[in-house]
Every structure is written in C-alpha cells, then in structure tokens.
Steps between C-alpha positions, in 0.01 A plus 500: 500500500300804396190296429506323837235572757667651806366430850233748605441397861824335618585636843133577569282196435791260541870532591720676248810320620545170310607298804222634720246433226620142451494436874154645549347312209663176621340553841158543342560179305599301810399138459483518122574170330505410131143623477199377306418572136227763474324676216468831678516696820399825660731674746488840675721798426526729801825580674661176607465581871123479449443243226833322456405209722178444304678521165772269630243242608373486141834490323635242746236257371567548129743333267591799286555394138725662242257779413233708672236741377471756779183712499447804720257787542588855404519729804653796316241548227775535241517320169254276320242262644678180400866587524769247417853600601679536165854551623782299646556333838356612832785610722487407868750528783729204446425435134244537224204287394499449123201540272395212275479665159332208323221477756452877498474505121246216506284676759498826308392313188230306686296791638406845370462604866879493546745766385869549559526791743768620742315777684259271684793303642765755584368601846266207572591313818252212497679296235851584614453361851412155361834461325732444798281204600498353150876547472558340840300193396666478158807710427469475120126571473397718206186712503248689296367801691137615456344800674121497465233760574156605384404166349138385501399154612475388137841650428651305790344174387613556140852585614506191719412287198771669295760438771391137521529460123863607519584291806309185400731210433781647708562390858771759559281808554358619833219759510551751783243760603593779739225633727426623848147464635274751681655837582459717811194341658464329840656154512163328547354678197810418293478132590131483410537679168820327404346160563239576235776551242717213619203261495459575128868428444477169683192419290705565183249765396681793333182673383357463850817648649475809281128538571519454876777760530301751296166424665631521856744786441792291624816708478707210365746698290615207285166335426554555126831307482356242743200451270725465194729254679204292617330506160821382333550226759144374453556490122812296567309242701522621860327264739562662839595821673586561863562794727845440645488791741284799588609782728488877531727793578370522856699188586810719462380852577262413782234719337197286422268793430636570150682202353611374162424133440754262347431159348704232332328261258625201301322360194587156369382214281614218721 
C-alpha cells in the first residue's frame, strides 16, 4: 500500500505492539458502554501516559458512527494550511483505518481552504493518536483527515460552515478535533487560562473561542481545529457542550511548575 499513511509515532506516543496498544486503549476506555450520539468532540493528543486517560474518558462516552472527520493542528510546519490526506488508509499497529473517499471528495469541493496534501500529515502526531480510540470504539470506522494551521477566525468559521454543509442530513459522521491546552506554565495558570477557552466551547461560541485564545495568548495548539469543529457543530444544530475531563501532565510527572493541560469536550444536539 504505497499510498497508505504509515505510523509516525507508534512506539513513542502509544505502544507499537498491537496487543499492548489494544490493551492500553481498552484500559483507558474502561466503563465504556454503547455511548451517546454526539455531533463533535475534542480530545488531547500527548503521549498516552499523559493524556490517554483524558482521551479515553471522551471516547468512552461517544457512539462512534460509520465515519469521522478528524481535524488536527500542524506541529511540523510542513504542507498547506488546510491539508486533506489524499492517500489511502492510515496504518496502525493491529490494522489500518480506511479513508472515506466520497466524504473526502465532498469536503474538497465544499471549501477552497482545503487542498489534498500529504506533507502536512506524514509526520504529524496529533491526528494519528486519535485513531486507536476511534478504531476501538468502532472497528470499521472510516475517516477523512484534516491538518489545519494558519487560519484566521473568519477562515475557521467559513470552513466550519463548509464542513456542516457536507455533513448535514447525515447522522453517520462524527467531528473530532485534536488539541492539547496550555503548554509549559504552572498548573494554576494553565487551569485559569484553559477555563477561558473551555467556557467558550461550553457556550457554543466558536468565534469567542478563537478570540479568547488569541487575546489571552493561550498556548492551545489545536484551537484552530477546535474552532472549526465547534463552528460546524453549531451549524448542525448543537444545543450543548460539556467538559468531560480536565487534567494536566503534572498528575503523571509530579511537576506542577510547567504543565501541559488536557481537556475532553463533547458537543451534542440532544
């Protein structure tokens, strides 16, 4: 499969051994039931030892439908601003996650902000680490992978509307945003700043989320995909959002002087 996307961070951010990966993800999903239908979610993307429990708390609550649009930031700086993975399946330890070609084609046609691009995806970890959770919740899930960077607030809102226009009328698509919260600040500072952003998410205010992150210099690396996800969900009739879990890296490392914050958010219309 020459056009497949090979794992970039297996063995580092999560176990590279298929059995160990399945066991670890299952532990993070402890207590998961059938789940509830949701329009969208935000989950963190650090190494699983730090953020896996937070991500698991989110995915344990969700009924994952047949398809997911997974949106991540671009940590590498490679590729275009709105990069859609144009190739084949995403390989993972234990099996691949397929791409939904019809949904990808529709998204590319719906927004001039999106372009097929491999470079933005090839070494990006933040989208990849979501996939073992999606696969664990639904083995046959198909995805469209978007890596987003450098978008203005108006760009994010326009892209959210475009995503919603493609998804509207389908109940088999989940919108997933990948983001960590504040980076390398004291835990108290992280909690205070992150609450400003999370309050805007709970208020279903995508423009406010973008603005509060910019205005307060919150180092929320995935605020662009989170804004797009939230804007799309609002267009699709979202009525509520909730923070499922908030934590930070100090809970694992013991260092509360320079933490990374992690949050899990669900957005629904029921």
